[in-house]
PyMOL Python script that loads the backbone (N, CA, C, O; Angstrom):
from pymol import cmd

cmd.read_pdbstr("""\
ATOM      1  N   MET A   1     108.019  88.169 110.530  1.00  0.00           N
ATOM      2  CA  MET A   1     109.181  87.631 109.876  1.00  0.00           C
ATOM      3  C   MET A   1     110.462  88.000 110.575  1.00  0.00           C
ATOM      4  O   MET A   1     111.393  87.198 110.640  1.00  0.00           O
ATOM      5  N   ASP A   2     110.521  89.221 111.104  1.00  0.00           N
ATOM      6  CA  ASP A   2     111.707  89.727 111.810  1.00  0.00           C
ATOM      7  C   ASP A   2     112.102  88.865 112.956  1.00  0.00           C
ATOM      8  O   ASP A   2     113.288  88.752 113.263  1.00  0.00           O
ATOM      9  N   SER A   3     111.126  88.235 113.618  1.00  0.00           N
ATOM     10  CA  SER A   3     111.444  87.467 114.780  1.00  0.00           C
ATOM     11  C   SER A   3     111.909  86.042 114.419  1.00  0.00           C
ATOM     12  O   SER A   3     112.481  85.352 115.263  1.00  0.00           O
ATOM     13  N   ILE A   4     111.674  85.611 113.211  1.00  0.00           N
ATOM     14  CA  ILE A   4     112.038  84.266 112.746  1.00  0.00           C
ATOM     15  C   ILE A   4     113.372  84.273 111.930  1.00  0.00           C
ATOM     16  O   ILE A   4     114.227  83.397 112.063  1.00  0.00           O
ATOM     17  N   PHE A   5     113.472  85.274 111.124  1.00  0.00           N
ATOM     18  CA  PHE A   5     114.658  85.355 110.200  1.00  0.00           C
ATOM     19  C   PHE A   5     115.533  86.542 110.584  1.00  0.00           C
ATOM     20  O   PHE A   5     115.020  87.615 110.903  1.00  0.00           O
ATOM     21  N   SER A   6     116.849  86.355 110.555  1.00  0.00           N
ATOM     22  CA  SER A   6     117.780  87.438 110.867  1.00  0.00           C
ATOM     23  C   SER A   6     117.820  88.482 109.751  1.00  0.00           C
ATOM     24  O   SER A   6     117.378  88.225 108.631  1.00  0.00           O
ATOM     25  N   PHE A   7     118.336  89.621 110.061  1.00  0.00           N
ATOM     26  CA  PHE A   7     118.487  90.677 109.030  1.00  0.00           C
ATOM     27  C   PHE A   7     119.312  90.127 107.867  1.00  0.00           C
ATOM     28  O   PHE A   7     118.966  90.316 106.701  1.00  0.00           O
ATOM     29  N   GLU A   8     120.420  89.435 108.207  1.00  0.00           N
ATOM     30  CA  GLU A   8     121.348  88.858 107.209  1.00  0.00           C
ATOM     31  C   GLU A   8     120.535  87.918 106.303  1.00  0.00           C
ATOM     32  O   GLU A   8     120.608  88.030 105.080  1.00  0.00           O
ATOM     33  N   GLU A   9     119.775  87.009 106.884  1.00  0.00           N
ATOM     34  CA  GLU A   9     118.993  86.060 106.077  1.00  0.00           C
ATOM     35  C   GLU A   9     118.036  86.796 105.132  1.00  0.00           C
ATOM     36  O   GLU A   9     117.945  86.453 103.953  1.00  0.00           O
ATOM     37  N   MET A  10     117.320  87.808 105.647  1.00  0.00           N
ATOM     38  CA  MET A  10     116.322  88.521 104.909  1.00  0.00           C
ATOM     39  C   MET A  10     116.992  89.314 103.747  1.00  0.00           C
ATOM     40  O   MET A  10     116.422  89.447 102.664  1.00  0.00           O
ATOM     41  N   ALA A  11     118.252  89.849 104.017  1.00  0.00           N
ATOM     42  CA  ALA A  11     118.952  90.592 103.024  1.00  0.00           C
ATOM     43  C   ALA A  11     119.546  89.747 101.876  1.00  0.00           C
ATOM     44  O   ALA A  11     119.763  90.261 100.778  1.00  0.00           O
ATOM     45  N   THR A  12     119.808  88.451 102.132  1.00  0.00           N
ATOM     46  CA  THR A  12     120.534  87.671 101.159  1.00  0.00           C
ATOM     47  C   THR A  12     119.704  86.446 100.662  1.00  0.00           C
ATOM     48  O   THR A  12     120.122  85.794  99.705  1.00  0.00           O
ATOM     49  N   CYS A  13     118.593  86.134 101.260  1.00  0.00           N
ATOM     50  CA  CYS A  13     117.845  84.979 100.797  1.00  0.00           C
ATOM     51  C   CYS A  13     116.534  85.375 100.094  1.00  0.00           C
ATOM     52  O   CYS A  13     116.115  86.532 100.121  1.00  0.00           O
ATOM     53  N   SER A  14     115.938  84.424  99.498  1.00  0.00           N
ATOM     54  CA  SER A  14     114.587  84.620  98.946  1.00  0.00           C
ATOM     55  C   SER A  14     113.633  83.628  99.618  1.00  0.00           C
ATOM     56  O   SER A  14     114.058  82.727 100.342  1.00  0.00           O
ATOM     57  N   VAL A  15     112.371  83.809  99.367  1.00  0.00           N
ATOM     58  CA  VAL A  15     111.318  82.946  99.994  1.00  0.00           C
ATOM     59  C   VAL A  15     111.464  81.512  99.497  1.00  0.00           C
ATOM     60  O   VAL A  15     111.418  80.570 100.289  1.00  0.00           O
ATOM     61  N   THR A  16     111.638  81.346  98.206  1.00  0.00           N
ATOM     62  CA  THR A  16     111.657  80.014  97.662  1.00  0.00           C
ATOM     63  C   THR A  16     112.966  79.549  97.111  1.00  0.00           C
ATOM     64  O   THR A  16     113.154  78.343  96.949  1.00  0.00           O
ATOM     65  N   GLY A  17     113.909  80.458  96.804  1.00  0.00           N
ATOM     66  CA  GLY A  17     115.180  80.137  96.194  1.00  0.00           C
ATOM     67  C   GLY A  17     115.156  80.066  94.703  1.00  0.00           C
ATOM     68  O   GLY A  17     116.182  79.788  94.083  1.00  0.00           O
ATOM     69  N   LYS A  18     113.987  80.315  94.089  1.00  0.00           N
ATOM     70  CA  LYS A  18     113.823  80.338  92.651  1.00  0.00           C
ATOM     71  C   LYS A  18     114.423  81.613  92.033  1.00  0.00           C
ATOM     72  O   LYS A  18     114.612  82.617  92.719  1.00  0.00           O
ATOM     73  N   LYS A  19     114.700  81.555  90.806  1.00  0.00           N
ATOM     74  CA  LYS A  19     115.244  82.746  90.081  1.00  0.00           C
ATOM     75  C   LYS A  19     114.148  83.832  90.084  1.00  0.00           C
ATOM     76  O   LYS A  19     112.963  83.551  89.906  1.00  0.00           O
ATOM     77  N   GLY A  20     114.588  85.056  90.290  1.00  0.00           N
ATOM     78  CA  GLY A  20     113.694  86.174  90.245  1.00  0.00           C
ATOM     79  C   GLY A  20     113.530  86.732  88.829  1.00  0.00           C
ATOM     80  O   GLY A  20     114.040  86.164  87.863  1.00  0.00           O
ATOM     81  N   VAL A  21     112.827  87.827  88.727  1.00  0.00           N
ATOM     82  CA  VAL A  21     112.597  88.496  87.457  1.00  0.00           C
ATOM     83  C   VAL A  21     113.912  88.913  86.817  1.00  0.00           C
ATOM     84  O   VAL A  21     114.072  88.818  85.600  1.00  0.00           O
ATOM     85  N   VAL A  22     114.858  89.377  87.638  1.00  0.00           N
ATOM     86  CA  VAL A  22     116.139  89.827  87.162  1.00  0.00           C
ATOM     87  C   VAL A  22     117.022  88.663  86.781  1.00  0.00           C
ATOM     88  O   VAL A  22     118.052  88.866  86.136  1.00  0.00           O
ATOM     89  N   GLY A  23     116.649  87.423  87.165  1.00  0.00           N
ATOM     90  CA  GLY A  23     117.393  86.237  86.881  1.00  0.00           C
ATOM     91  C   GLY A  23     118.409  85.930  87.950  1.00  0.00           C
ATOM     92  O   GLY A  23     119.262  85.060  87.773  1.00  0.00           O
ATOM     93  N   GLU A  24     118.324  86.644  89.071  1.00  0.00           N
ATOM     94  CA  GLU A  24     119.224  86.445  90.174  1.00  0.00           C
ATOM     95  C   GLU A  24     118.657  85.378  91.081  1.00  0.00           C
ATOM     96  O   GLU A  24     117.526  85.489  91.556  1.00  0.00           O
ATOM     97  N   LYS A  25     119.469  84.309  91.329  1.00  0.00           N
ATOM     98  CA  LYS A  25     119.001  83.261  92.183  1.00  0.00           C
ATOM     99  C   LYS A  25     119.644  83.466  93.559  1.00  0.00           C
ATOM    100  O   LYS A  25     120.850  83.683  93.679  1.00  0.00           O
ATOM    101  N   ARG A  26     118.797  83.388  94.590  1.00  0.00           N
ATOM    102  CA  ARG A  26     119.269  83.562  95.947  1.00  0.00           C
ATOM    103  C   ARG A  26     119.048  82.289  96.706  1.00  0.00           C
ATOM    104  O   ARG A  26     118.246  81.451  96.294  1.00  0.00           O
ATOM    105  N   LYS A  27     119.760  82.121  97.837  1.00  0.00           N
ATOM    106  CA  LYS A  27     119.600  81.012  98.756  1.00  0.00           C
ATOM    107  C   LYS A  27     118.158  81.014  99.249  1.00  0.00           C
ATOM    108  O   LYS A  27     117.614  82.102  99.442  1.00  0.00           O
ATOM    109  N   SER A  28     117.511  79.902  99.463  1.00  0.00           N
ATOM    110  CA  SER A  28     116.168  79.821  99.949  1.00  0.00           C
ATOM    111  C   SER A  28     116.115  79.935 101.487  1.00  0.00           C
ATOM    112  O   SER A  28     117.059  79.539 102.171  1.00  0.00           O
ATOM    113  N   PHE A  29     115.075  80.445 101.991  1.00  0.00           N
ATOM    114  CA  PHE A  29     114.801  80.485 103.435  1.00  0.00           C
ATOM    115  C   PHE A  29     114.568  78.992 103.810  1.00  0.00           C
ATOM    116  O   PHE A  29     114.278  78.162 102.948  1.00  0.00           O
ATOM    117  N   ASP A  30     114.701  78.690 105.085  1.00  0.00           N
ATOM    118  CA  ASP A  30     114.351  77.397 105.631  1.00  0.00           C
ATOM    119  C   ASP A  30     112.870  77.202 105.418  1.00  0.00           C
ATOM    120  O   ASP A  30     112.063  77.971 105.940  1.00  0.00           O
ATOM    121  N   LEU A  31     112.496  76.192 104.662  1.00  0.00           N
ATOM    122  CA  LEU A  31     111.100  76.030 104.244  1.00  0.00           C
ATOM    123  C   LEU A  31     110.208  75.713 105.383  1.00  0.00           C
ATOM    124  O   LEU A  31     109.012  75.987 105.284  1.00  0.00           O
ATOM    125  N   GLN A  32     110.703  75.133 106.512  1.00  0.00           N
ATOM    126  CA  GLN A  32     109.900  74.949 107.666  1.00  0.00           C
ATOM    127  C   GLN A  32     109.542  76.259 108.330  1.00  0.00           C
ATOM    128  O   GLN A  32     108.432  76.403 108.843  1.00  0.00           O
ATOM    129  N   LYS A  33     110.430  77.197 108.335  1.00  0.00           N
ATOM    130  CA  LYS A  33     110.242  78.490 108.910  1.00  0.00           C
ATOM    131  C   LYS A  33     109.153  79.274 108.032  1.00  0.00           C
ATOM    132  O   LYS A  33     108.226  79.903 108.542  1.00  0.00           O
ATOM    133  N   VAL A  34     109.362  79.167 106.721  1.00  0.00           N
ATOM    134  CA  VAL A  34     108.413  79.787 105.830  1.00  0.00           C
ATOM    135  C   VAL A  34     106.968  79.280 106.066  1.00  0.00           C
ATOM    136  O   VAL A  34     106.007  80.049 106.096  1.00  0.00           O
ATOM    137  N   GLN A  35     106.872  77.937 106.232  1.00  0.00           N
ATOM    138  CA  GLN A  35     105.588  77.355 106.538  1.00  0.00           C
ATOM    139  C   GLN A  35     105.019  77.829 107.901  1.00  0.00           C
ATOM    140  O   GLN A  35     103.805  77.971 108.039  1.00  0.00           O
ATOM    141  N   LEU A  36     105.856  78.062 108.863  1.00  0.00           N
ATOM    142  CA  LEU A  36     105.420  78.570 110.147  1.00  0.00           C
ATOM    143  C   LEU A  36     104.762  79.994 109.943  1.00  0.00           C
ATOM    144  O   LEU A  36     103.702  80.278 110.502  1.00  0.00           O
ATOM    145  N   VAL A  37     105.411  80.845 109.147  1.00  0.00           N
ATOM    146  CA  VAL A  37     104.902  82.169 108.868  1.00  0.00           C
ATOM    147  C   VAL A  37     103.559  82.045 108.164  1.00  0.00           C
ATOM    148  O   VAL A  37     102.598  82.716 108.541  1.00  0.00           O
ATOM    149  N   ILE A  38     103.480  81.183 107.132  1.00  0.00           N
ATOM    150  CA  ILE A  38     102.246  81.002 106.364  1.00  0.00           C
ATOM    151  C   ILE A  38     101.130  80.532 107.256  1.00  0.00           C
ATOM    152  O   ILE A  38     100.024  81.069 107.205  1.00  0.00           O
ATOM    153  N   ASP A  39     101.403  79.526 108.081  1.00  0.00           N
ATOM    154  CA  ASP A  39     100.379  78.975 109.055  1.00  0.00           C
ATOM    155  C   ASP A  39      99.855  80.069 109.977  1.00  0.00           C
ATOM    156  O   ASP A  39      98.651  80.169 110.214  1.00  0.00           O
ATOM    157  N   HIS A  40     100.763  80.881 110.493  1.00  0.00           N
ATOM    158  CA  HIS A  40     100.428  81.950 111.444  1.00  0.00           C
ATOM    159  C   HIS A  40      99.573  82.983 110.772  1.00  0.00           C
ATOM    160  O   HIS A  40      98.557  83.392 111.334  1.00  0.00           O
ATOM    161  N   VAL A  41      99.938  83.420 109.600  1.00  0.00           N
ATOM    162  CA  VAL A  41      99.142  84.421 108.847  1.00  0.00           C
ATOM    163  C   VAL A  41      97.720  83.846 108.537  1.00  0.00           C
ATOM    164  O   VAL A  41      96.718  84.522 108.770  1.00  0.00           O
ATOM    165  N   LYS A  42      97.650  82.638 108.029  1.00  0.00           N
ATOM    166  CA  LYS A  42      96.379  82.032 107.670  1.00  0.00           C
ATOM    167  C   LYS A  42      95.502  81.872 108.893  1.00  0.00           C
ATOM    168  O   LYS A  42      94.282  81.985 108.775  1.00  0.00           O
ATOM    169  N   LYS A  43      96.069  81.613 110.073  1.00  0.00           N
ATOM    170  CA  LYS A  43      95.307  81.520 111.298  1.00  0.00           C
ATOM    171  C   LYS A  43      94.702  82.848 111.699  1.00  0.00           C
ATOM    172  O   LYS A  43      93.590  82.903 112.223  1.00  0.00           O
ATOM    173  N   LYS A  44      95.456  83.941 111.446  1.00  0.00           N
ATOM    174  CA  LYS A  44      94.954  85.297 111.768  1.00  0.00           C
ATOM    175  C   LYS A  44      94.061  85.881 110.732  1.00  0.00           C
ATOM    176  O   LYS A  44      93.168  86.671 111.039  1.00  0.00           O
ATOM    177  N   HIS A  45      94.297  85.494 109.474  1.00  0.00           N
ATOM    178  CA  HIS A  45      93.490  86.078 108.398  1.00  0.00           C
ATOM    179  C   HIS A  45      92.985  84.960 107.440  1.00  0.00           C
ATOM    180  O   HIS A  45      93.633  84.636 106.445  1.00  0.00           O
ATOM    181  N   GLN A  46      91.868  84.418 107.762  1.00  0.00           N
ATOM    182  CA  GLN A  46      91.323  83.305 106.954  1.00  0.00           C
ATOM    183  C   GLN A  46      91.008  83.827 105.487  1.00  0.00           C
ATOM    184  O   GLN A  46      90.635  84.981 105.273  1.00  0.00           O
ATOM    185  N   GLY A  47      91.179  82.935 104.563  1.00  0.00           N
ATOM    186  CA  GLY A  47      90.884  83.228 103.166  1.00  0.00           C
ATOM    187  C   GLY A  47      92.091  83.690 102.384  1.00  0.00           C
ATOM    188  O   GLY A  47      91.965  83.952 101.188  1.00  0.00           O
ATOM    189  N   ILE A  48      93.237  83.802 102.990  1.00  0.00           N
ATOM    190  CA  ILE A  48      94.421  84.212 102.289  1.00  0.00           C
ATOM    191  C   ILE A  48      95.183  82.975 101.901  1.00  0.00           C
ATOM    192  O   ILE A  48      95.413  82.102 102.737  1.00  0.00           O
ATOM    193  N   GLY A  49      95.583  82.880 100.640  1.00  0.00           N
ATOM    194  CA  GLY A  49      96.303  81.663 100.199  1.00  0.00           C
ATOM    195  C   GLY A  49      97.782  81.730 100.384  1.00  0.00           C
ATOM    196  O   GLY A  49      98.348  82.798 100.613  1.00  0.00           O
ATOM    197  N   ASP A  50      98.429  80.554 100.283  1.00  0.00           N
ATOM    198  CA  ASP A  50      99.900  80.442 100.464  1.00  0.00           C
ATOM    199  C   ASP A  50     100.636  81.391  99.437  1.00  0.00           C
ATOM    200  O   ASP A  50     101.590  82.082  99.796  1.00  0.00           O
ATOM    201  N   THR A  51     100.190  81.395  98.243  1.00  0.00           N
ATOM    202  CA  THR A  51     100.863  82.216  97.213  1.00  0.00           C
ATOM    203  C   THR A  51     100.794  83.684  97.548  1.00  0.00           C
ATOM    204  O   THR A  51     101.807  84.370  97.413  1.00  0.00           O
ATOM    205  N   GLU A  52      99.679  84.203  97.971  1.00  0.00           N
ATOM    206  CA  GLU A  52      99.549  85.590  98.361  1.00  0.00           C
ATOM    207  C   GLU A  52     100.510  85.918  99.537  1.00  0.00           C
ATOM    208  O   GLU A  52     101.126  86.984  99.546  1.00  0.00           O
ATOM    209  N   ILE A  53     100.631  85.048 100.477  1.00  0.00           N
ATOM    210  CA  ILE A  53     101.513  85.300 101.648  1.00  0.00           C
ATOM    211  C   ILE A  53     102.981  85.269 101.122  1.00  0.00           C
ATOM    212  O   ILE A  53     103.772  86.119 101.530  1.00  0.00           O
ATOM    213  N   LYS A  54     103.345  84.373 100.282  1.00  0.00           N
ATOM    214  CA  LYS A  54     104.712  84.298  99.783  1.00  0.00           C
ATOM    215  C   LYS A  54     105.053  85.535  98.935  1.00  0.00           C
ATOM    216  O   LYS A  54     106.200  85.984  98.952  1.00  0.00           O
ATOM    217  N   VAL A  55     104.054  86.111  98.173  1.00  0.00           N
ATOM    218  CA  VAL A  55     104.290  87.326  97.448  1.00  0.00           C
ATOM    219  C   VAL A  55     104.538  88.460  98.389  1.00  0.00           C
ATOM    220  O   VAL A  55     105.447  89.255  98.151  1.00  0.00           O
ATOM    221  N   CYS A  56     103.770  88.578  99.458  1.00  0.00           N
ATOM    222  CA  CYS A  56     103.973  89.595 100.477  1.00  0.00           C
ATOM    223  C   CYS A  56     105.310  89.466 101.161  1.00  0.00           C
ATOM    224  O   CYS A  56     105.985  90.465 101.411  1.00  0.00           O
ATOM    225  N   MET A  57     105.705  88.224 101.472  1.00  0.00           N
ATOM    226  CA  MET A  57     107.013  87.941 102.087  1.00  0.00           C
ATOM    227  C   MET A  57     108.147  88.411 101.096  1.00  0.00           C
ATOM    228  O   MET A  57     109.098  89.083 101.496  1.00  0.00           O
ATOM    229  N   ALA A  58     108.005  88.040  99.842  1.00  0.00           N
ATOM    230  CA  ALA A  58     108.989  88.450  98.868  1.00  0.00           C
ATOM    231  C   ALA A  58     109.142  89.891  98.698  1.00  0.00           C
ATOM    232  O   ALA A  58     110.253  90.394  98.529  1.00  0.00           O
ATOM    233  N   GLN A  59     107.988  90.622  98.741  1.00  0.00           N
ATOM    234  CA  GLN A  59     108.027  92.057  98.646  1.00  0.00           C
ATOM    235  C   GLN A  59     108.741  92.725  99.867  1.00  0.00           C
ATOM    236  O   GLN A  59     109.476  93.702  99.726  1.00  0.00           O
ATOM    237  N   LYS A  60     108.485  92.150 101.049  1.00  0.00           N
ATOM    238  CA  LYS A  60     109.186  92.626 102.270  1.00  0.00           C
ATOM    239  C   LYS A  60     110.662  92.466 102.051  1.00  0.00           C
ATOM    240  O   LYS A  60     111.406  93.396 102.364  1.00  0.00           O
ATOM    241  N   LEU A  61     111.146  91.356 101.534  1.00  0.00           N
ATOM    242  CA  LEU A  61     112.551  91.073 101.318  1.00  0.00           C
ATOM    243  C   LEU A  61     113.126  92.098 100.331  1.00  0.00           C
ATOM    244  O   LEU A  61     114.193  92.677 100.534  1.00  0.00           O
ATOM    245  N   LYS A  62     112.382  92.282  99.287  1.00  0.00           N
ATOM    246  CA  LYS A  62     112.827  93.275  98.237  1.00  0.00           C
ATOM    247  C   LYS A  62     112.988  94.698  98.833  1.00  0.00           C
ATOM    248  O   LYS A  62     113.978  95.385  98.583  1.00  0.00           O
ATOM    249  N   ASP A  63     111.992  95.103  99.619  1.00  0.00           N
ATOM    250  CA  ASP A  63     112.065  96.434 100.264  1.00  0.00           C
ATOM    251  C   ASP A  63     113.199  96.505 101.224  1.00  0.00           C
ATOM    252  O   ASP A  63     113.893  97.520 101.270  1.00  0.00           O
ATOM    253  N   LEU A  64     113.431  95.450 102.016  1.00  0.00           N
ATOM    254  CA  LEU A  64     114.524  95.433 102.924  1.00  0.00           C
ATOM    255  C   LEU A  64     115.905  95.520 102.230  1.00  0.00           C
ATOM    256  O   LEU A  64     116.796  96.240 102.680  1.00  0.00           O
ATOM    257  N   ARG A  65     116.053  94.759 101.113  1.00  0.00           N
ATOM    258  CA  ARG A  65     117.292  94.833 100.368  1.00  0.00           C
ATOM    259  C   ARG A  65     117.533  96.283  99.861  1.00  0.00           C
ATOM    260  O   ARG A  65     118.673  96.746  99.902  1.00  0.00           O
ATOM    261  N   ARG A  66     116.535  96.979  99.403  1.00  0.00           N
ATOM    262  CA  ARG A  66     116.648  98.349  98.901  1.00  0.00           C
ATOM    263  C   ARG A  66     117.111  99.264 100.042  1.00  0.00           C
ATOM    264  O   ARG A  66     118.009 100.091  99.882  1.00  0.00           O
ATOM    265  N   ARG A  67     116.448  99.078 101.226  1.00  0.00           N
ATOM    266  CA  ARG A  67     116.837  99.918 102.350  1.00  0.00           C
ATOM    267  C   ARG A  67     118.286  99.607 102.808  1.00  0.00           C
ATOM    268  O   ARG A  67     119.017 100.513 103.210  1.00  0.00           O
ATOM    269  N   ALA A  68     118.682  98.354 102.744  1.00  0.00           N
ATOM    270  CA  ALA A  68     120.004  97.895 103.201  1.00  0.00           C
ATOM    271  C   ALA A  68     121.034  98.545 102.248  1.00  0.00           C
ATOM    272  O   ALA A  68     122.093  98.971 102.707  1.00  0.00           O
ATOM    273  N   GLU A  69     120.755  98.626 100.966  1.00  0.00           N
ATOM    274  CA  GLU A  69     121.664  99.243 100.031  1.00  0.00           C
ATOM    275  C   GLU A  69     121.892 100.737 100.309  1.00  0.00           C
ATOM    276  O   GLU A  69     122.971 101.266 100.044  1.00  0.00           O
ATOM    277  N   ARG A  70     120.882 101.395 100.838  1.00  0.00           N
ATOM    278  CA  ARG A  70     120.976 102.841 101.126  1.00  0.00           C
ATOM    279  C   ARG A  70     121.607 103.095 102.439  1.00  0.00           C
ATOM    280  O   ARG A  70     122.175 104.163 102.665  1.00  0.00           O
ATOM    281  N   MET A  71     121.519 102.092 103.363  1.00  0.00           N
ATOM    282  CA  MET A  71     122.005 102.342 104.752  1.00  0.00           C
ATOM    283  C   MET A  71     123.579 102.250 104.732  1.00  0.00           C
ATOM    284  O   MET A  71     124.175 101.479 103.980  1.00  0.00           O
ATOM    285  N   PRO A  72     124.196 103.089 105.612  1.00  0.00           N
ATOM    286  CA  PRO A  72     125.645 102.904 105.780  1.00  0.00           C
ATOM    287  C   PRO A  72     125.933 101.539 106.325  1.00  0.00           C
ATOM    288  O   PRO A  72     125.040 100.894 106.874  1.00  0.00           O
ATOM    289  N   ALA A  73     127.146 101.081 106.190  1.00  0.00           N
ATOM    290  CA  ALA A  73     127.626  99.747 106.633  1.00  0.00           C
ATOM    291  C   ALA A  73     127.555  99.523 108.134  1.00  0.00           C
ATOM    292  O   ALA A  73     127.757  98.397 108.587  1.00  0.00           O
ATOM    293  N   GLU A  74     127.277 100.542 108.910  1.00  0.00           N
ATOM    294  CA  GLU A  74     127.194 100.404 110.349  1.00  0.00           C
ATOM    295  C   GLU A  74     126.087  99.461 110.736  1.00  0.00           C
ATOM    296  O   GLU A  74     125.514  98.813 109.860  1.00  0.00           O
ATOM    297  N   GLY A  75     125.756  99.350 112.011  1.00  0.00           N
ATOM    298  CA  GLY A  75     124.762  98.399 112.543  1.00  0.00           C
ATOM    299  C   GLY A  75     123.436  98.439 111.791  1.00  0.00           C
ATOM    300  O   GLY A  75     122.973  99.513 111.408  1.00  0.00           O
ATOM    301  N   HIS A  76     122.837  97.301 111.584  1.00  0.00           N
ATOM    302  CA  HIS A  76     121.606  97.164 110.951  1.00  0.00           C
ATOM    303  C   HIS A  76     120.486  96.929 111.980  1.00  0.00           C
ATOM    304  O   HIS A  76     120.427  95.837 112.546  1.00  0.00           O
ATOM    305  N   THR A  77     119.650  97.840 112.235  1.00  0.00           N
ATOM    306  CA  THR A  77     118.541  97.636 113.125  1.00  0.00           C
ATOM    307  C   THR A  77     117.268  97.813 112.393  1.00  0.00           C
ATOM    308  O   THR A  77     117.059  98.820 111.717  1.00  0.00           O
ATOM    309  N   GLU A  78     116.392  96.825 112.521  1.00  0.00           N
ATOM    310  CA  GLU A  78     115.142  96.843 111.825  1.00  0.00           C
ATOM    311  C   GLU A  78     113.989  96.994 112.918  1.00  0.00           C
ATOM    312  O   GLU A  78     114.091  96.518 114.048  1.00  0.00           O
ATOM    313  N   ASP A  79     112.969  97.650 112.497  1.00  0.00           N
ATOM    314  CA  ASP A  79     111.783  97.805 113.413  1.00  0.00           C
ATOM    315  C   ASP A  79     110.846  96.635 113.293  1.00  0.00           C
ATOM    316  O   ASP A  79     109.819  96.594 113.972  1.00  0.00           O
TER     317      ASP A  79
END
""", "prot")
cmd.dss("prot")
cmd.show_as("cartoon", "prot")
cmd.util.cbc("prot")
cmd.orient("prot")
């Protein structure tokens, strides 16, 4: 995901753009890019469904936002 989406996109967007549990609606990722990620993961790991992949992507975004809140405002570098 890091090579397809920028840090800024991952910190401010959601996978689908739908409201989350907290009721916060975020801008959606480019759906074609999301589909690229899904297709790539399914090619490497047969048997995994789209929903499972989207859940993992959403968790990565949630973790990244938490880290971003803790980081100082200086440069954002992700591994």
